[in-house]
C-alpha positions, -999 to +999 in steps of 0.1 A: +107-024-132+129-055-135+141-049-099+105-047-086+097-080-105+127-097-091+119-086-056+084-098-059+095-132-073+119-136-044+092-127-019+066-150-034+090-179-035+102-173+000+067-171+015+053-200-005+082-224+000+093-215+035+075-217+068+053-186+072+054-190+110+092-185+111+103-151+124+125-142+094+096-149+070+072-129+091+097-100+090+099-103+052+061-101+049+061-071+072+086-054+050+066-062+018+035-047+033+053-017+050+067-006+016+034+005+001+022+019+035+054+041+037+049+051+001+013+062+007+020+080+040+051+098+028+030+125+012+010+132+043+034+156+061+041+175+029+004+179+022-003+189+058+024+216+056+013+229+022-025+230+026-032+222+062-053+192+051-048+154+051-047+135+018-076+112+027-071+090-004-036+081+006-045+075+042-074+053+032-050+034+009-025+029+037-052+017+060-063-008+033-027-021+030-025-025+068-058-043+068-045-067+041-014-073+062-034-081+093-057-104+074-027-121+058-011-126+092-043-140+107-052-164+078-018-174+064-028-160+030-006-169+001+020-143-010+005-141-045-029-131-031-013-105-007+006-090-037-025-089-058-045-071-031-017-046-024-014-038-062-052-035-064-052-010-035-023+010-051-041+011-084-073+022-068-056+051-050-039+062-082-072+061-101-090+078-072-064+106-072-064+110-110-102+111-114-111+134-086-104+171-087-074+182-067-094+210-050-131+219-050-143+244-076-141+280-065-177+294-062-166+330-059-149+330-093-182+329-112 
């Protein structure tokens, strides 16, 4: 957890103190946003192979992260706000996966 905090502090400092239009800073922002997207999409091929279905919750979360990245790039959003939105999306996906049943109830079992 300390490493995650350290990485986030460095990213926040870099994007708030340095020019966000510079190419290295743009690449840093892309990496910060690509991390959660890769995390969410990493389960898709496994789920596809196991069940033949897509994990809609994770795909929706990845689309949300990409949307945050596009909005941040277009509006020069602060790094802190980008981080808050990404964490909110990840928490929403976790809650959505936890609260919903993993598969529909079997009607033939009754």
